[in-house]
Structures are given as structure tokens and as C-alpha cells.
C-alpha positions as CSV (number, residue, x, y, z in Angstrom):
1,M,100.6,68.6,75.2
2,S,97.1,67.0,75.1
3,S,97.1,66.6,78.9
4,L,98.0,70.3,79.3
5,R,95.1,71.3,77.0
6,H,92.8,69.1,79.1
7,W,94.1,70.7,82.3
8,F,93.2,74.2,81.1
9,A,89.9,73.1,79.5
10,E,88.7,71.2,82.6
11,D,85.3,72.7,83.6
12,T,83.5,70.2,85.7
13,A,81.5,70.8,88.8
14,S,84.6,70.2,90.9
15,S,86.9,72.5,89.0
16,D,84.8,75.5,88.0
17,E,84.2,76.5,91.6
18,Y,80.6,77.3,90.8
19,Y,81.6,80.6,89.2
20,S,78.5,80.8,87.0
21,R,75.8,79.3,89.3
22,P,74.9,79.2,93.0
23,V,76.6,76.6,95.2
24,P,73.9,73.9,95.9
25,L,73.3,73.3,99.6
26,H,74.6,69.7,99.5
27,K,77.9,71.1,98.2
28,R,78.3,73.7,100.9
29,L,81.2,73.3,103.4
30,G,79.5,74.7,106.5
31,F,81.2,77.1,108.9
32,K,84.7,75.7,109.6
33,D,86.4,75.7,106.1
34,P,85.2,79.2,105.1
35,A,86.1,80.5,108.6
36,L,89.6,79.0,108.3
37,I,90.1,80.5,104.8
38,W,89.0,83.9,106.0
39,T,91.2,83.7,109.1
40,G,94.2,83.0,107.0
41,F,93.2,85.8,104.7
42,A,92.9,88.3,107.5
43,I,95.8,87.2,109.7
44,A,98.4,88.5,107.3
45,Y,101.9,90.0,107.8
46,I,100.8,93.1,105.9
47,C,98.0,93.6,108.5
48,A,100.6,93.8,111.3
49,V,102.7,96.1,109.2
50,I,99.7,98.4,108.5
51,G,98.9,98.3,112.2
52,G,102.5,99.4,112.9
53,T,102.1,102.2,110.4
54,I,99.0,103.5,112.1
55,Q,100.7,103.4,115.5
56,T,103.7,105.3,114.1
57,G,101.4,108.0,112.7
58,L,98.8,108.2,115.6
59,G,100.6,106.9,118.6
60,M,98.9,105.0,121.4
61,P,96.0,104.7,122.3
62,N,94.6,106.4,119.2
63,A,96.0,103.6,117.0
64,I,94.0,101.1,119.0
65,Y,90.8,103.1,118.7
66,A,91.3,103.6,114.9
67,I,92.0,99.9,114.3
68,L,88.9,98.8,116.3
69,L,86.6,101.3,114.7
70,G,87.8,100.5,111.2
71,N,87.4,96.8,111.6
72,F,83.9,97.2,113.2
73,T,82.8,99.4,110.3
74,L,84.2,96.8,107.9
75,F,82.4,94.0,109.7
76,I,79.0,95.7,109.5
77,Y,79.4,96.5,105.8
78,S,80.7,93.1,104.8
79,S,78.2,91.2,106.9
80,L,75.3,92.8,105.0
81,L,76.8,91.4,101.8
82,A,77.9,88.1,103.4
83,Y,74.3,87.3,104.5
84,I,73.1,87.5,100.9
85,S,75.8,85.1,99.7
86,G,75.3,82.6,102.5
87,K,71.6,82.5,102.0
88,W,71.6,82.2,98.2
89,G,75.0,80.6,97.5
90,L,76.0,83.4,95.2
91,N,79.5,84.5,94.5
92,F,80.3,88.3,94.1
93,P,80.0,88.5,90.3
94,L,76.6,86.8,90.4
95,M,75.5,89.3,93.0
96,V,76.7,92.2,90.8
97,K,74.7,90.7,87.8
98,A,71.6,90.6,90.0
99,V,71.9,94.3,90.6
100,F,73.6,95.9,87.7
101,G,72.3,93.7,84.9
102,A,74.0,91.0,82.8
103,K,76.1,93.6,80.8
104,G,76.2,96.4,83.3
105,A,77.9,94.0,85.8
106,I,81.0,93.5,83.6
107,V,82.7,96.8,84.4
108,P,82.3,96.7,88.2
109,T,83.2,93.0,88.3
110,L,86.4,93.6,86.3
111,I,87.3,96.7,88.4
112,L,87.3,94.7,91.6
113,A,89.0,91.7,89.9
114,F,91.9,93.9,88.8
115,L,92.1,95.6,92.1
116,V,92.2,92.4,94.1
117,T,94.8,91.1,91.6
118,G,96.7,94.2,92.7
119,W,96.6,92.9,96.3
120,Y,97.9,89.6,95.1
121,A,100.8,91.5,93.3
122,F,101.4,93.6,96.4
123,Q,101.7,90.6,98.7
124,T,104.1,88.9,96.3
125,W,106.2,92.0,96.1
126,L,106.0,92.4,99.9
127,T,107.4,88.9,100.4
128,A,110.3,89.6,98.1
129,D,110.9,93.0,99.8
130,I,110.9,91.3,103.2
131,L,113.6,89.0,101.9
132,R,115.6,92.1,100.8
133,A,115.3,93.8,104.2
134,A,116.0,90.6,106.1
135,F,119.2,89.5,104.2
136,D,120.3,92.9,102.8
137,L,119.7,91.9,99.2
138,Q,120.2,94.2,96.3
139,Q,117.6,95.0,93.6
140,T,118.9,92.7,90.9
141,A,117.5,90.4,88.3
142,G,117.9,87.6,90.9
143,L,115.5,89.3,93.2
144,V,113.0,89.7,90.4
145,A,113.3,86.0,89.6
146,I,112.7,85.3,93.3
147,T,109.6,87.5,93.2
148,I,108.2,85.6,90.2
149,L,108.8,82.2,91.8
150,I,107.1,83.4,95.0
151,G,104.0,84.5,93.1
152,I,103.8,81.2,91.3
153,V,103.9,79.3,94.6
154,Y,101.3,81.5,96.1
155,A,98.9,81.0,93.1
156,M,98.8,77.2,93.2
157,P,96.1,76.8,95.9
158,T,93.8,79.1,93.9
159,V,94.4,77.1,90.7
160,F,93.2,73.9,92.4
161,G,90.3,75.5,94.3
162,V,88.9,76.4,97.7
163,K,89.6,73.1,99.4
164,S,93.3,73.4,98.6
165,M,93.3,76.9,100.1
166,S,91.8,75.4,103.3
167,K,94.5,72.8,103.5
168,Y,97.2,75.5,103.0
169,M,95.8,77.4,105.9
170,Q,96.2,74.4,108.2
171,I,100.0,74.7,107.5
172,A,100.2,78.5,107.6
173,L,98.1,79.3,110.7
174,P,100.4,77.7,113.3
175,G,103.3,79.7,112.0
176,M,101.4,82.9,112.3
177,I,100.4,82.0,115.9
178,I,104.1,81.4,116.7
179,F,104.9,84.8,115.2
180,A,102.3,86.5,117.4
181,L,103.4,84.7,120.6
182,Y,107.1,85.5,119.9
183,Y,106.6,89.2,119.6
184,L,104.0,89.3,122.4
185,F,106.3,87.7,125.0
186,V,109.7,88.9,123.8
187,K,108.8,92.5,122.8
188,V,105.3,93.7,123.9
189,V,105.1,92.3,127.5
190,P,108.6,93.4,128.6
191,A,107.8,96.9,127.4
192,G,105.2,97.2,130.2
193,S,102.3,99.6,130.5
194,D,104.3,102.5,129.1
195,I,103.5,101.0,125.7
196,L,100.0,102.3,125.9
197,S,101.1,105.9,125.9
198,R,103.8,105.8,123.2
199,P,103.4,109.0,121.1
200,G,103.2,109.0,117.3
201,S,104.7,111.3,114.7
202,G,101.5,113.3,114.6
203,E,101.5,113.2,110.8
204,M,98.4,111.1,110.5
205,A,94.8,112.2,111.1
206,F,92.7,109.8,113.2
207,M,90.2,109.1,110.4
208,T,93.1,108.4,108.1
209,G,94.1,105.6,110.4
210,V,90.5,104.3,110.4
211,A,90.5,104.5,106.6
212,L,93.8,102.5,106.3
213,T,92.2,99.8,108.5
214,W,89.0,99.8,106.5
215,S,90.7,99.9,103.1
216,T,92.9,96.9,103.8
217,F,90.0,94.5,103.3
218,V,87.3,96.6,101.7
219,V,87.8,94.9,98.3
220,S,87.7,91.3,99.6
221,G,85.1,92.3,102.2
222,T,82.9,93.4,99.3
223,M,83.8,90.2,97.5
224,T,83.3,88.1,100.6
225,G,80.6,86.1,98.8
226,D,83.3,84.2,96.9
227,I,84.2,82.5,100.2
228,V,81.1,82.6,102.5
229,R,78.8,81.2,99.8
230,Y,80.1,77.8,101.0
231,T,78.4,78.3,104.3
232,R,75.0,76.7,104.8
233,S,73.1,79.9,105.7
234,G,73.2,83.6,105.8
235,T,73.7,83.5,109.6
236,Q,76.8,81.2,109.2
237,A,78.1,83.7,106.7
238,V,77.8,86.6,109.1
239,G,79.6,84.4,111.7
240,V,82.5,83.8,109.3
241,T,82.7,87.5,108.7
242,A,82.9,88.2,112.4
243,V,85.8,85.7,112.7
244,A,87.5,87.5,109.8
245,F,87.3,91.1,111.0
246,L,86.4,91.2,114.7
247,L,88.8,88.5,115.6
248,A,91.5,87.7,113.1
249,N,92.2,91.0,111.4
250,S,91.6,93.2,114.4
251,V,93.9,91.1,116.6
252,F,96.7,91.0,114.0
253,M,96.5,94.7,113.3
254,L,96.6,95.5,117.0
255,L,99.5,93.2,117.4
256,G,101.4,95.2,114.8
257,A,100.6,98.4,116.6
258,F,101.9,97.0,119.9
259,I,105.0,95.6,118.3
260,S,105.7,99.0,116.6
261,A,105.2,100.8,120.0
262,A,107.5,98.3,121.7
263,I,110.3,98.7,119.1
264,N,109.7,102.4,119.1
265,N,111.9,103.1,116.1
266,P,110.2,104.1,112.8
267,E,113.4,103.2,110.9
268,V,113.0,99.5,111.6
269,E,111.6,97.7,108.5
270,Y,109.0,94.9,108.9
271,F,109.8,94.5,112.6
272,F,113.3,93.2,111.9
273,D,115.0,94.9,114.9
274,S,117.5,92.1,115.2
275,S,120.1,90.9,112.7
276,S,120.4,87.5,114.4
277,I,119.7,84.6,111.9
278,F,117.8,82.9,114.7
279,V,115.3,85.8,114.7
280,V,115.4,86.8,111.0
281,L,115.0,83.4,109.4
282,P,111.9,82.3,111.4
283,L,110.2,85.6,110.8
284,V,110.9,85.3,107.0
285,I,109.3,81.9,107.1
286,V,106.3,83.2,108.9
287,A,106.0,86.1,106.5
288,F,106.1,83.7,103.6
289,L,103.3,81.5,105.0
290,S,101.2,84.5,106.0
291,N,101.5,86.4,102.8
292,G,100.8,83.2,100.9
293,S,97.5,82.6,102.7
294,T,96.4,86.1,101.8
295,C,97.7,85.9,98.2
296,D,95.7,82.8,97.3
297,A,92.5,84.3,98.6
298,C,93.1,87.5,96.7
299,L,93.8,85.6,93.5
300,Y,90.7,83.5,94.2
301,N,88.5,86.6,94.3
302,A,90.2,87.9,91.1
303,T,89.7,84.6,89.3
304,M,86.0,84.6,90.2
305,G,85.7,88.0,88.5
306,F,87.6,87.0,85.4
307,T,85.6,83.8,84.8
308,N,82.4,85.7,85.0
309,S,83.5,88.6,82.7
310,F,85.3,86.5,80.0
311,R,83.0,83.6,79.0
312,N,85.8,81.7,77.2
313,L,88.0,81.4,80.4
314,T,87.8,78.3,82.5
315,W,88.6,78.5,86.2
316,R,92.2,77.4,85.8
317,S,93.0,79.5,82.8
318,A,91.5,82.5,84.5
319,A,93.6,81.8,87.6
320,V,96.7,81.7,85.4
321,F,95.6,84.9,83.7
322,G,95.3,86.7,87.0
323,M,98.6,85.3,88.2
324,T,100.4,86.6,85.1
325,I,99.1,90.1,85.5
326,G,100.0,90.0,89.2
327,L,103.5,88.7,88.6
328,I,104.2,91.5,86.1
329,A,103.0,94.1,88.6
330,A,105.0,92.5,91.5
331,A,108.2,92.0,89.5
332,T,108.2,95.6,88.3
333,G,107.3,97.1,91.7
334,L,104.4,98.8,90.1
335,I,102.2,98.4,93.2
336,G,104.7,99.2,95.9
337,N,103.0,102.3,97.3
338,I,100.5,100.8,99.8
339,V,98.9,104.1,101.1
340,N,97.9,105.4,97.6
341,F,96.6,101.9,96.7
342,L,94.4,101.8,99.9
343,I,93.0,105.2,99.1
344,L,92.1,104.1,95.6
345,L,90.4,101.0,97.0
346,G,88.4,103.1,99.5
347,L,87.1,105.3,96.6
348,L,86.1,102.7,94.0
349,V,84.9,99.7,95.9
350,P,82.4,100.7,98.7
351,P,79.8,102.3,96.4
352,I,79.4,99.0,94.5
353,G,78.7,97.2,97.8
354,G,76.3,100.1,98.7
355,A,74.2,99.5,95.6
356,I,74.0,95.7,96.3
357,I,72.9,96.4,99.9
358,A,70.2,98.9,98.8
359,D,68.9,96.5,96.1
360,Y,68.6,93.4,98.2
361,Y,67.3,94.7,101.5
362,F,65.2,97.6,100.3
363,I,64.2,97.0,96.6
364,K,63.8,93.2,96.7
365,Q,63.3,93.2,100.5
366,G,65.2,89.9,100.8
367,R,62.6,87.9,98.9
368,Y,64.8,86.9,96.0
369,F,68.2,87.6,94.5
370,E,69.3,86.2,91.2
371,P,70.8,87.4,87.9
372,D,68.2,88.6,85.4
373,E,69.4,87.8,81.9
374,G,66.6,89.9,80.6
375,L,68.1,93.0,82.2
376,P,71.2,94.1,80.3
377,F,71.8,97.4,82.3
378,N,70.3,98.7,85.5
379,W,71.1,102.4,85.0
380,A,69.8,103.4,88.4
381,A,72.5,101.3,90.0
382,I,75.3,102.4,87.6
383,V,74.6,106.1,88.0
384,S,74.3,105.7,91.8
385,V,77.8,104.1,92.0
386,I,79.3,106.9,89.9
387,A,77.7,109.4,92.2
388,G,79.1,107.5,95.2
389,V,82.7,107.5,93.8
390,I,82.6,111.2,93.0
391,S,81.2,112.1,96.5
392,G,83.9,109.8,98.1
393,Y,86.6,111.6,96.2
394,Y,85.2,115.0,97.3
395,V,85.0,114.0,100.9
396,N,88.5,112.6,100.8
397,V,89.9,116.0,99.5
398,A,87.6,118.4,101.4
399,Y,87.2,116.5,104.7
400,P,90.2,114.3,105.3
401,N,89.0,113.6,108.9
402,F,85.9,111.8,107.6
403,L,85.8,108.2,106.4
404,F,85.3,108.8,102.7
405,G,84.4,105.1,102.0
406,V,81.4,105.4,104.2
407,A,80.4,108.6,102.5
408,G,80.5,106.8,99.1
409,I,78.3,104.0,100.4
410,A,75.7,106.4,101.9
411,V,75.5,108.5,98.7
412,T,75.2,105.4,96.5
413,F,72.6,103.9,98.8
414,A,70.4,107.0,98.8
415,A,70.8,107.8,95.1
416,Y,69.9,104.2,94.1
417,L,66.7,104.2,96.1
418,I,65.7,107.5,94.7
419,L,66.6,106.7,91.1
420,Y,65.0,103.3,91.3
421,S,61.7,104.8,92.6
422,W,61.7,107.2,89.6
423,F,62.9,104.9,86.8
424,G,63.0,101.3,88.0
425,S,65.6,99.0,86.8
426,G,64.4,98.7,83.2
427,S,63.2,95.1,83.6
428,N,59.6,94.1,83.5
429,R,60.6,91.0,85.3
430,Q,61.8,92.8,88.4
431,Q,58.6,94.8,88.4
432,A,56.5,91.6,88.5
433,V,54.8,90.4,91.6
434,K,56.8,87.4,93.0
435,S,54.4,84.6,94.1
436,E,55.2,82.2,97.0
437,R,55.6,79.4,94.5
438,D,58.3,81.4,92.7
439,Q,60.2,81.8,95.9
440,E,59.9,78.1,96.8
441,T,61.2,77.2,93.3
442,R,64.3,79.5,93.7
443,A,65.0,78.1,97.2
444,A,64.8,74.6,95.9
445,T,67.2,75.5,93.0
446,V,69.8,76.8,95.5
447,E,69.5,73.6,97.5
448,R,69.9,71.1,94.6
């Protein structure tokens, strides 16, 4: 029992994942490991499934255009946040504190922590549902038990930190490459050039397809600092983000669209168009590896938020807390409707990122970025985000052919700059002139 207490109480530099302070430069991992983690995060079975859903609704080639536009927009947005994290070594909760204030940051941090826990729950539920579809299982207590076991296995890399996640990816990535090659040469290539003109159902608007692409990673794209802060510079962080969205996620979503067009049967679940055990079993294994590499990264984001919101939680106890919530949601099927969940993400999350971008690049002009404990609430940022969420909801209802997440960012961005110019942040410290010596001291602090 004493060893178990020690396991939960452990809070050393190696186990706390720098959740309450910047990652010093000598502890950064460089480009490779963060890029590998983000690759495993973005090359997920669900991304291929969503790509197939977009193709079913839009047909070809509109599905291709929607996926590319959604991922490019997501890359631009996430890169602006990633650069800040890579330069200053800050995770997402610390960035939120630097903008919203020490107390004002709690609500937005918790909102994203619970939303990304929802992604962890969905991926766990999805894996169990893939097993159901593959082997014609019934919804019984046994399947619930399997769901819980899967979620526990998926959580282990997060519990033991970012290096364990990188090692897991070295196992999972080859399996996902085999999955891609199998469908490419067995289904897509034989279908020929006709695949590029496959019609869809016509039940999806083009911008809805873009929004589904965008929303798939808008939460973790906003929280990208939790991963890219381990790079050695802002430029490296942007490079990792390019790998995540312009390469990994775009390619896998496009693959899903091509597979869907090649199968050309909307009744087929999860691409299982064959009942042969020699096809089904390898695909189940790949789905398990793929979803696991996404699950651990989602839970990692959530754990970072929980540790910064609840001061008494250590890294490992916060990971177990998030895992427990996610397992309850997954086992009950609470989060099984992916489309509604993606719309919710697109409404709530982008305005928070918009406030951070406005604050760093236009208010602070890139000179400094650190939590100010003397600033409990930055009401200019808080009110701006509320305005962004409301405007995003209005655009989603009134103009379904417009990307409402971008509207939320734009309104938050403009509102924050206006409100800040009128009222400031409420902190004398942020109004003070920053001397060159102050900047050198902060840079040295990050590098220590």
C-alpha cells in the first residue's frame, strides 16, 4: 500500500511532465519525438472513417477539396499557437493563464480538458465498436468489460509520460502504414480513375465537410503546446504541426475518402467489406494500435489541463482521474454521436485559441509570454471568447455553408483587441514597459 501511495504522490521533474512550469531548453526533445507523437495522434483510424463519411456525403472530388482545405486551415491556426509553445516551452494551460489570468484560466482549461477526455472516451468506444462490427458481437456486459479493458491499456503511456508515448508510436506506426498500403493496392488502385468521380449522397454541404475535417483536431490543435513545447524552437514547433496536419492527418483522411469511394457502399461499417478472418483480424489489430496512439495523446492533453486546474492532483493521479471519466463515457456509449460532438468542439474551442493569438502577437507583440499571478481575471479575453462562441453558434445556424469555427476565431480576435484597448487586462504589470534585461532574464529562465 505504501508503494501505491508513493506512485500517486510522485511529483519529480521526470514525472510531473512540467505541467506547472516551462520545459527548460536542456530538457527539450528536439523535432523527432514530438513529430512522431503528433504523427501517431493524427494518423488515426477515426480520421480515415471521417474521411469516408465526408466522401459519402460530398462525393469525389469535393471530398478531396474539403479535406485539404480543412487541414490547411487547421495547420495555420495551430501553427500560430505552436510557435508560442515551442519558443517559450509552455504547455496549453500555462498559455491560457498568460492570457485569461490565474483564476480566469480555470474554466477554459477545464472545458478543453473535459472535451479532449471525450475524445479519449470516443476512441475507446470506437475500438470496442469496431470489434463488434468485425466479429458480430452483441451489446452485452462482456463488451462493456472489453471497452473498459481497452481504455485502461490505452491510458498507460500517458500515465508514464511523453517518452512512453513516443515508444508506443514506434510500434503503432508500422501497423498503420501496412493498413494504408493494403487498402491502397487492394481496393483503391484496382478501382481505377473512375474513383475520382464517385458521387455522394448529396446530403452534406461542402463547408460541413470542411468543418468535420477541422473539428477532428481543433481541440488538440489548440492544445498542441502540450506536445510541441518539447521542441527546441518556435520554428521546430511549426514544423511538427506541418507534419501533423499537412502530412499525417491529410493523407489518412484522404485515404479514408478513397477507400470509401472504392468500396462504394455506405452500408459497410469501418471498411469491413470482407468477412474473411485474414482480412478482418489484421484490420482489427491495426485499428487497436491506431486508436491507442490517438487515445494516449488525448488523455495527455486532458491530464495537463486537470493538473493545472486542481492543485492537489499529481500527474499520475490526474491521468487516472481523466481515464476514469473517459471509461464511464465509453462504457455507457455516452459519446457515440461523432457529428454532434465535432460541432460542439468547433463552437467552444476555436475562440479560446483566437484570444491567445491576439494576445501574444498583437498585445504582447511576441516580446514575452508568461502567467501573471497578479492578474486573477482578464475580462477582455473572457468576454471576447463568449462573444466568439455566440457568433460561431449563430453562423452555424444561419449560414451552414460557412466555417463557423473560423467565424468564432475572427470575432474573438477583433473583440479582444477592441476591449483590451479600452479597458486593458486589469494588471499593472502587463501595462509596464518591458526592458531588454527583463526579456533576457525570461529567456534564460526558459533555457535553464
